[in-house]
LUMLUMLO-336754 format. One record per residue: x, y, z of N, C-alpha, C in turn; residue number from 1. Coordinates in steps of 0.02 Angstrom, whole numbers, plus 32768, in hexadecimal, padded with zeros to 4 digits. Layout:
N
  n_c1  n_c2  n_c3  ca_c1  ca_c2  ca_c3  c_c1  c_c2  c_c3  seq
     X     Y     Z      X      Y      Z     X     Y     Z  NUM
...
END
This chain:
224
  n_c1  n_c2  n_c3  ca_c1  ca_c2  ca_c3  c_c1  c_c2  c_c3  seq
  A385  75DE  FAE8   A34F   75F7   FB04  A30B  75C3  FB1F    1
  A31B  7594  FB22   A2E1   7570   FB4D  A2B9  7587  FB71    2
  A2D1  75B6  FB99   A2B6   75D5   FBE4  A28B  7607  FBC7    3
  A29E  7628  FB8C   A273   764F   FB70  A23A  762F  FB50    4
  A23E  75FF  FB2B   A209   75DE   FB08  A1C4  75C6  FB39    5
  A1EE  75B5  FB7B   A1BC   7596   FBB9  A19B  75C5  FBDC    6
  A1C4  760A  FBE0   A19C   7639   FC03  A16E  765D  FBCB    7
  A176  7669  FB88   A13C   767C   FB59  A0F1  7657  FB5B    8
  A10F  7618  FB59   A0BD   75E8   FB5B  A0AB  75EA  FB99    9
  A0CB  75E3  FBCA   A0A3   75E6   FC16  A089  7628  FC25   10
  A0B1  765C  FC18   A089   7690   FC2F  A05D  76B4  FC00   11
  A059  76A2  FBC6   A01F   76BD   FB89  9FE6  769A  FB99   12
  A003  7655  FBAA   9FC1   7622   FBCA  9F8E  764D  FC01   13
  9FBC  764E  FC30   9FA3   7674   FC6B  9F8F  76B8  FC62   14
  9FB2  76E2  FC35   9F8F   7724   FC1E  9F46  7727  FC08   15
  9F4A  76F8  FBDC   9F04   76EE   FBB3  9ED2  76D7  FBE8   16
  9EDF  76A8  FC0D   9EA7   768E   FC46  9EA0  76C1  FC77   17
  9EC7  76F8  FC96   9ECB   7729   FCBD  9E9E  7762  FCA3   18
  9EBE  776E  FC5B   9E98   77B7   FC4B  9E54  77AF  FC0E   19
  9E39  777D  FC0D   9E0A   7777   FBDD  9DD8  77A1  FBEE   20
  9DB7  77B1  FC14   9D87   77E1   FC35  9D9D  7830  FC1A   21
  9DDC  783B  FC10   9DFD   7877   FBF5  9DF1  7871  FBB7   22
  9E0C  7845  FB88   9E09   7832   FB4D  9DC5  7832  FB32   23
  9D86  781B  FB5B   9D50   7815   FB46  9D2F  7859  FB4A   24
  9D3F  7880  FB7F   9D29   78D1   FB85  9D4E  78F7  FB4D   25
  9D84  78F0  FB3E   9DA9   792C   FB01  9D8A  7913  FAC4   26
  9D83  78C0  FAB7   9D57   78B7   FA6F  9D0D  78E0  FA6D   27
  9CF8  78D6  FAAA   9CA2   78F3   FAA1  9CB9  793F  FA9D   28
  9CDD  7961  FAB5   9CF0   79A3   FAAF  9CF8  79BE  FA74   29
  9D3B  7996  FA48   9D38   7996   F9FB  9CFB  7991  F9D5   30
  9CCF  7965  F9D8   9CAA   7958   F9AD  9C63  7992  F9BC   31
  9C69  799F  FA04   9C2B   79DC   FA15  9C3A  7A1C  F9F0   32
  9C7C  7A23  FA07   9C95   7A79   FA00  9CBB  7A7E  F9AE   33
  9CBA  7A3C  F98C   9CDE   7A47   F950  9CB9  7A0C  F91A   34
  9C74  7A20  F91D   9C44   79EA   F8EC  9C5C  79EF  F89B   35
  9C49  79AE  F88A   9C4A   79A2   F838  9C91  797E  F82D   36
  9CC0  7969  F86D   9CE3   793F   F84E  9CF6  790A  F88C   37
  9D2E  78E6  F88D   9D3C   78AB   F8C6  9D61  78C9  F8FC   38
  9D65  78B6  F933   9D77   78C8   F974  9DC5  78B3  F972   39
  9DD8  788A  F945   9E23   7878   F93E  9E38  7884  F8FC   40
  9E72  789A  F903   9EA1   78AE   F8BD  9ECD  7877  F8B9   41
  9ED3  785C  F880   9EFB   782B   F86B  9F21  7836  F82D   42
  9F67  782B  F829   9F88   784D   F7FB  9FD3  780F  F7E8   43
  9FDE  7812  F7B0   A024   77EA   F7A6  A064  7806  F7C6   44
  A080  77EE  F7FE   A0C2   780A   F80B  A0F3  77D4  F7FD   45
  A12B  77F7  F7F8   A172   77CE   F7E1  A18B  77AD  F832   46
  A193  7768  F829   A1A2   774C   F874  A1E6  7728  F870   47
  A1F3  76F7  F892   A235   76D6   F899  A23B  76B5  F855   48
  A287  76C3  F843   A2A2   76A9   F806  A26A  76BF  F7C6   49
  A251  76FC  F7CB   A248   771E   F79A  A1F7  7700  F78A   50
  A1DB  76DB  F7B1   A194   76AC   F79C  A166  76E1  F7B0   51
  A128  76EA  F797   A0F4   7713   F79D  A0C1  76F3  F7C2   52
  A0A4  771C  F802   A073   76FA   F81D  A03A  772D  F825   53
  A009  7729  F83F   9FBC   773E   F853  9FD9  7765  F8A3   54
  9FD4  77AA  F89E   9FF8   77CB   F8DD  9FAD  77F4  F8F7   55
  9FA1  77DD  F92B   9F5F   77FA   F956  9F67  7836  F983   56
  9F2B  785D  F975   9F2C   78A6   F9A7  9EDC  78B4  F9A2   57
  9ED1  78E0  F9DE   9E8C   78F8   F9D1  9E94  7932  F9A1   58
  9E68  7940  F964   9E5C   7970   F943  9E54  79B8  F951   59
  9E8A  79E7  F943   9E89   7A1F   F962  9E83  7A59  F92B   60
  9E70  7A3E  F8F1   9E72   7A71   F8B3  9E24  7A64  F89C   61
  9E0C  7A8F  F86B   9DCB   7A96   F841  9DCF  7A59  F81F   62
  9D8F  7A43  F80A   9D9A   79FA   F7D6  9DB9  7A13  F783   63
  9D8D  7A3F  F777   9D9E   7A66   F733  9DD8  7A95  F733   64
  9E21  7A82  F722   9E4E   7AC3   F731  9E7D  7AA9  F6FC   65
  9EA3  7AC9  F6D4   9EE7   7ACB   F6B2  9F10  7AEF  F6D3   66
  9F50  7ADF  F6C4   9F87   7AFA   F6E9  9FC0  7AD6  F6EF   67
  A000  7AEC  F718   A033   7ACE   F72C  A029  7AAD  F763   68
  A05A  7A6E  F76E   A06D   7A3F   F7A6  A080  7A75  F7E6   69
  A095  7AA0  F7D8   A0A8   7AD4   F7EF  A095  7AFA  F81C   70
  A06F  7AFB  F85D   A041   7B22   F877  A054  7B66  F8B5   71
  A03A  7B8E  F8BC   A050   7BBD   F8E1  A00E  7BDF  F91D   72
  A028  7BF3  F953   9FEE   7C08   F97A  9FCC  7C32  F964   73
  9F7E  7C39  F963   9F51   7C66   F943  9F47  7C4C  F8FA   74
  9F55  7C1C  F8DF   9F5F   7BEF   F89C  9F0B  7C05  F8A0   75
  9EF3  7C12  F86C   9E9D   7C13   F864  9E7F  7BC9  F857   76
  9EA8  7B9D  F84A   9E97   7B51   F829  9E84  7B26  F885   77
  9E9D  7B4B  F8C2   9E9B   7B32   F8EB  9E6C  7B4E  F921   78
  9E43  7B24  F939   9E01   7B3A   F968  9E14  7B54  F9A1   79
  9DE5  7B77  F9B5   9DEC   7B94   FA10  9DFB  7B4B  FA33   80
  9DD0  7B2A  FA34   9DE2   7AE9   FA4B  9E29  7AC1  FA40   81
  9E3B  7AB5  FA05   9E71   7A9A   F9EB  9EA8  7AC3  FA0A   82
  9EB7  7B0B  FA0A   9EE6   7B29   FA20  9EEC  7B1E  FA7F   83
  9EBD  7B11  FAA7   9EC8   7AEE   FADD  9EE2  7AC0  FAE2   84
  9EC8  7A81  FAB8   9EE7   7A47   FABE  9F34  7A48  FAA8   85
  9F45  7A67  FA6B   9F8A   7A6F   FA6A  9FA2  7A88  FA98   86
  9F9B  7ABE  FAB9   9FB6   7ADB   FAEE  9FCF  7AB3  FB1D   87
  9F94  7A89  FB3D   9FA2   7A66   FB77  9FC3  7A1F  FB6A   88
  9FC5  7A05  FB20   9FEA   79D9   FB03  9F9D  798B  FB02   89
  9F6C  79A3  FB1C   9F2A   7971   FB0E  9F2C  795C  FACD   90
  9F2D  797C  FA9D   9F3A   7946   FA59  9F53  7914  FA5C   91
  9F89  791E  FA75   9FBC   78DE   FA6B  9FA5  789F  FA95   92
  9F6A  7893  FAB6   9F63   7864   FAEA  9F56  781D  FAB1   93
  9F33  7825  FA7F   9F22   77EB   FA53  9F6E  77C2  FA44   94
  9F9E  77F0  FA45   9FDE   77CB   FA3B  9FEA  7798  FA6E   95
  9FD4  778D  FA9D   9FD0   7759   FACB  9FD3  771B  FAAD   96
  9F97  7721  FA78   9F7E   76E3   FA61  9FCB  76BB  FA25   97
  9FE3  7702  FA02   A00D   76EF   F9D6  A04A  76E3  F9F8   98
  A054  76ED  FA44   A094   76D1   FA59  A074  7682  FA7B   99
  A04F  767F  FA8A   A024   7633   FAA5  A03E  75FB  FA67  100
  A023  7611  FA2B   A02F   75E4   F9F0  A082  75E8  F9DB  101
  A0AF  7615  F9ED   A0F4   7611   F9DB  A103  7638  F99E  102
  A0C9  7657  F989   A0E6   769C   F94E  A10E  76C9  F969  103
  A103  76E9  F9B2   A12B   771F   F9C6  A13C  7705  FA11  104
  A16A  7740  FA35   A182   7734   FA6E  A171  7760  FA9D  105
  A172  776D  FAD5   A162   77A8   FAFE  A193  77D1  FAFA  106
  A1E1  77C0  FAEE   A203   77FA   FAE0  A223  77E0  FAA3  107
  A238  7822  FA73   A25A   7818   FA2C  A25B  7853  FA03  108
  A25E  784A  F9D2   A25C   7888   F991  A205  7887  F98B  109
  A1EC  78C1  F97C   A1B1   78CF   F978  A199  78AE  F92F  110
  A15D  7898  F928   A159   786D   F8D6  A145  788D  F8A1  111
  A17C  7899  F87D   A177   78D5   F83F  A144  78C1  F814  112
  A11F  78D9  F7E6   A10E   78DF   F79F  A139  78C2  F76C  113
  A125  78A1  F73D   A150   788D   F708  A177  78C1  F6EC  114
  A1AE  78CF  F6D5   A1D6   790C   F6C1  A203  7924  F6F7  115
  A202  7909  F73A   A224   792A   F768  A26B  78FD  F773  116
  A252  78CB  F79D   A288   7891   F7CB  A2A0  7869  F78B  117
  A26B  784F  F763   A281   782B   F724  A2AE  783B  F6FB  118
  A2B9  7881  F6FA   A2DB   78B0   F6CE  A321  78BD  F6E7  119
  A333  789F  F727   A372   78B0   F750  A3AB  788A  F719  120
  A3E9  78AA  F727   A41C   7891   F70B  A45C  7880  F724  121
  A489  7850  F72B   A4C0   7843   F75C  A4AC  7838  F7A0  122
  A4D1  7845  F7C7   A4D0   782B   F7FF  A487  7842  F828  123
  A47C  7875  F80E   A432   7893   F826  A401  7859  F81E  124
  A403  7829  F7F4   A3D4   77F9   F7F2  A3D3  77C4  F836  125
  A3F7  77D1  F867   A404   77A3   F899  A3C4  77BE  F8B6  126
  A391  77F0  F8BA   A34D   7802   F8C9  A32B  77C4  F8BB  127
  A31F  77AD  F87B   A2F8   7776   F86B  A307  7735  F885  128
  A33D  7732  F8A8   A348   76E9   F8CD  A30B  76EC  F90E  129
  A2FD  772F  F928   A2CE   7736   F957  A28D  7735  F95C  130
  A25D  7709  F983   A212   7712   F97C  A1FC  7767  F990  131
  A1DD  777D  F975   A1BB   77C5   F982  A1AC  77CF  F9B7  132
  A1AC  7800  F9D9   A199   7806   FA23  A153  7843  FA3A  133
  A13C  7828  FA64   A103   7863   FA7D  A124  78A8  FA92  134
  A159  78A4  FABF   A18E   78CF   FAC9  A1D2  78BC  FABF  135
  A205  78EB  FACB   A249   78D7   FABB  A275  7924  FACA  136
  A2B1  791B  FAB9   A2DC   7958   FABA  A2BF  7986  FA9C  137
  A2BA  7986  FA55   A2A0   79B6   FA29  A266  79CB  FA3B  138
  A231  79A1  FA4C   A1F3   79BF   FA6B  A1EA  79E2  FA9D  139
  A21A  79DE  FAD3   A219   7A04   FB04  A234  7A3F  FAFF  140
  A276  7A4B  FAD5   A281   7A7C   FAC5  A25C  7AB7  FA92  141
  A22A  7A98  FA6A   A210   7ABF   FA43  A1C4  7AB3  FA51  142
  A1A2  7AA3  FA90   A160   7A8F   FAB3  A139  7AD5  FA92  143
  A149  7B20  FA9C   A12D   7B45   FA80  A134  7B61  FA47  144
  A143  7B36  FA17   A156   7B3B   F9D3  A11F  7B63  F9A3  145
  A0E8  7B4E  F9B9   A0B4   7B80   F991  A0B0  7BCE  F99C  146
  A0BB  7BD6  F9E2   A0BE   7C1E   F9F4  A0FA  7C45  F9E6  147
  A12D  7C12  F9E4   A177   7C23   F9BE  A161  7C3F  F968  148
  A13D  7C15  F954   A140   7C22   F90A  A10A  7C5E  F8FF  149
  A0E3  7C65  F928   A0AB   7C9D   F931  A0DE  7CE5  F92F  150
  A11D  7CDE  F93F   A145   7D22   F94F  A178  7D26  F915  151
  A17C  7CF6  F8DB   A1BA   7CE9   F8B5  A1BD  7D27  F894  152
  A1AC  7D52  F890   A1BA   7D82   F866  A1F8  7DB9  F884  153
  A1DF  7DB0  F8D6   A21E   7DD6   F8FF  A249  7DBD  F8F3  154
  A23E  7D73  F8FC   A28C   7D45   F903  A2B1  7D4D  F8CF  155
  A298  7D42  F88E   A2BB   7D4A   F851  A2DE  7D8B  F84D  156
  A2BC  7DBE  F861   A2D1   7E07   F852  A310  7E02  F87F  157
  A30A  7DF9  F8C3   A33D   7DF5   F8ED  A36D  7DC6  F8E8  158
  A362  7D90  F8C8   A399   7D59   F8C3  A3C0  7D7B  F881  159
  A39C  7D94  F851   A3B2   7DA7   F815  A3CE  7D62  F7FE  160
  A39F  7D41  F7EE   A3A6   7CF4   F7C7  A397  7D11  F77E  161
  A372  7D38  F766   A370   7D45   F724  A372  7D8F  F717  162
  A399  7DAE  F6D0   A374   7DF9   F6D5  A32F  7E0B  F6E3  163
  A332  7E56  F704   A2FF   7E67   F728  A2C8  7E7A  F6F0  164
  A2E4  7E8A  F69B   A2B7   7EA0   F67E  A283  7E50  F662  165
  A2B2  7E1B  F665   A29E   7DE1   F64E  A255  7DBE  F69C  166
  A276  7DD7  F6CE   A246   7DC7   F711  A207  7DEA  F6FF  167
  A206  7E3C  F6EF   A1D8   7E5F   F6EB  A1A5  7E4B  F6BC  168
  A1B6  7E17  F676   A18B   7E02   F644  A175  7DC7  F645  169
  A183  7DA4  F67D   A15E   7D61   F68D  A132  7D66  F6C3  170
  A0F0  7D3D  F6C0   A0BC   7D35   F6E6  A0CD  7D12  F725  171
  A0A9  7D15  F764   A0CB   7D07   F7A2  A0BF  7CA9  F799  172
  A08F  7C98  F769   A0A0   7C4C   F772  A0DB  7C32  F74A  173
  A0F7  7C60  F717   A13C   7C50   F6EE  A170  7C49  F719  174
  A172  7C8A  F73E   A198   7C98   F777  A1A5  7C53  F7B2  175
  A16E  7C42  F7C6   A16C   7C0F   F7EA  A185  7BC1  F7DA  176
  A16C  7BB8  F79B   A184   7B75   F776  A1D7  7B76  F768  177
  A1EE  7BBB  F755   A22C   7BCD   F74B  A251  7BB8  F793  178
  A23C  7BDB  F7C0   A26D   7BD7   F7FB  A25A  7B8C  F820  179
  A229  7B79  F812   A228   7B24   F82E  A25B  7B02  F80B  180
  A25C  7B07  F7C4   A27B   7AE1   F79B  A2CD  7ADB  F7AD  181
  A2E6  7B28  F7B6   A31F   7B36   F7B5  A345  7B46  F801  182
  A315  7B58  F818   A325   7B60   F86A  A313  7B1D  F8A9  183
  A2DE  7B1D  F8AC   A2C5   7B06   F8DE  A2D2  7AB0  F8C1  184
  A2C3  7A97  F88D   A2C4   7A6A   F87A  A31C  7A3B  F880  185
  A342  7A5A  F85A   A37A   7A49   F869  A3A0  7A4E  F8B6  186
  A377  7A6C  F8DD   A38B   7A5A   F92C  A364  7A2B  F94E  187
  A336  7A0F  F936   A30C   79DA   F93C  A333  799D  F938  188
  A34D  79A4  F8F4   A377   7958   F8E9  A3B0  7960  F90E  189
  A3CF  7993  F919   A417   798F   F94A  A408  7974  F98F  190
  A3CC  7989  F99F   A3C2   7974   F9F2  A3B1  7929  F9E5  191
  A382  7912  F9C7   A372   78C5   F9A9  A3AE  78AA  F9A3  192
  A3DD  78BD  F980   A40F   7891   F969  A438  788B  F9AC  193
  A43E  78C2  F9D3   A460   78C6   FA11  A442  787D  FA3A  194
  A406  787A  FA32   A3D6   785C   FA61  A3DC  7816  FA58  195
  A3E2  77F9  FA0A   A3F5   77BB   FA04  A43F  77A7  FA1D  196
  A47C  77D1  FA1C   A4B2   77C7   FA1B  A4C6  77C0  FA62  197
  A49C  77E9  FA92   A4AE   77DE   FAD2  A46F  77D0  FAFF  198
  A454  779E  FAE4   A40A   778E   FB14  A423  7775  FB5C  199
  A3F7  7781  FB84   A3E6   7784   FBC5  A39C  7784  FBE3  200
  A387  7732  FBEE   A343   7733   FC0C  A330  7766  FC52  201
  A36A  7772  FC74   A35E   77A7   FCA4  A340  77F0  FC7F  202
  A364  7805  FC52   A351   7842   FC25  A306  783D  FC09  203
  A2FD  7800  FBFB   A2BD   77F6   FBE1  A28C  780A  FC12  204
  A282  77E9  FC54   A263   77F2   FC81  A25C  7842  FC96  205
  A2AC  7861  FCA0   A2A4   789C   FCB3  A275  78CB  FC7E  206
  A288  78C3  FC2F   A258   78E0   FC03  A20E  78CA  FC03  207
  A1F5  78A5  FC11   A1AC   788D   FC1C  A19F  78B6  FC59  208
  A1BE  78C0  FC94   A1A7   78E9   FCC1  A193  7927  FCBC  209
  A1D3  793D  FC92   A1E2   7981   FC86  A1A1  79A1  FC51  210
  A18C  795F  FC27   A167   797E   FBF6  A118  798C  FC18  211
  A107  795D  FC39   A0CC   7952   FC6B  A0C4  79A5  FCA4  212
  A0FE  799F  FCB2   A106   79E0   FCEC  A109  7A1F  FCC9  213
  A120  7A22  FC8C   A123   7A5B   FC68  A166  7A8A  FC7A  214
  A19F  7A54  FCA2   A1DE   7A6B   FCC5  A212  7A6F  FC7E  215
  A252  7A8C  FC86   A28D   7A7F   FC59  A2C4  7A50  FC87  216
  A2F9  7A3D  FC4E   A322   7A1B   FC68  A364  7A1C  FC3E  217
  A3A2  7A0A  FC60   A3D1   7A1C   FC39  A3DD  79D6  FC11  218
  A3FC  79E7  FBD1   A402   79AF   FB9C  A434  79B7  FB6C  219
  A458  799E  FB54   A485   79A4   FB23  A4B2  79ED  FB2E  220
  A4BF  7A05  FB6F   A4D9   7A3D   FB7D  A4B3  7A74  FB6C  221
  A461  7A67  FB6E   A449   7AB3   FB77  A402  7AAE  FBA0  222
  A3E2  7AD9  FBA3   A39E   7ADA   FBC7  A36D  7ABC  FB91  223
  A34A  7A8C  FB96   A310   7A85   FB69  A2C3  7A85  FB92  224
END
């Protein structure tokens, strides 16, 4: 994967040099529209070989909040500006720095908080052999994950994954966490393991282009 390593370093540096005005404008907007907190959100995530690193994003939530790491569209913790940044993936731009210093790659599994990727077992731990990515097959397939989880009650009822009586008793956030942990996350692991075992630099480029252009592509026998 030498070509991938070179590509990450060169393109991330060029991206920072070209996009610094956008980064500056977004940082100022976050400070103005969401006062009382930093422009950047920095959190420990699980990286290659299970090593923790500081993942950088633009802040999209209120400063003081408690809650799950699983968020849905319309989540009261997410500000109006934050929702727009998330929808257009502008909150991910600081990740260019993480790519430049080698903590992340442009393409790979999304960097998870402790308690997910580091708890994988067996062959699923192949995911940890990869540097986390700004985009990737699972990211493309679940690019509108927030919106999907906002409709989780209907998805749970139609999928009959739990007895309806149990679904009715659970809060929307509880359903979102259950659906993420039992449906979405295992599927992401499957896609990321496939990526590791069938790596292609050409597919990397295709995934990056599809992410930027908002397009779909065929991968692992499905449309993502």
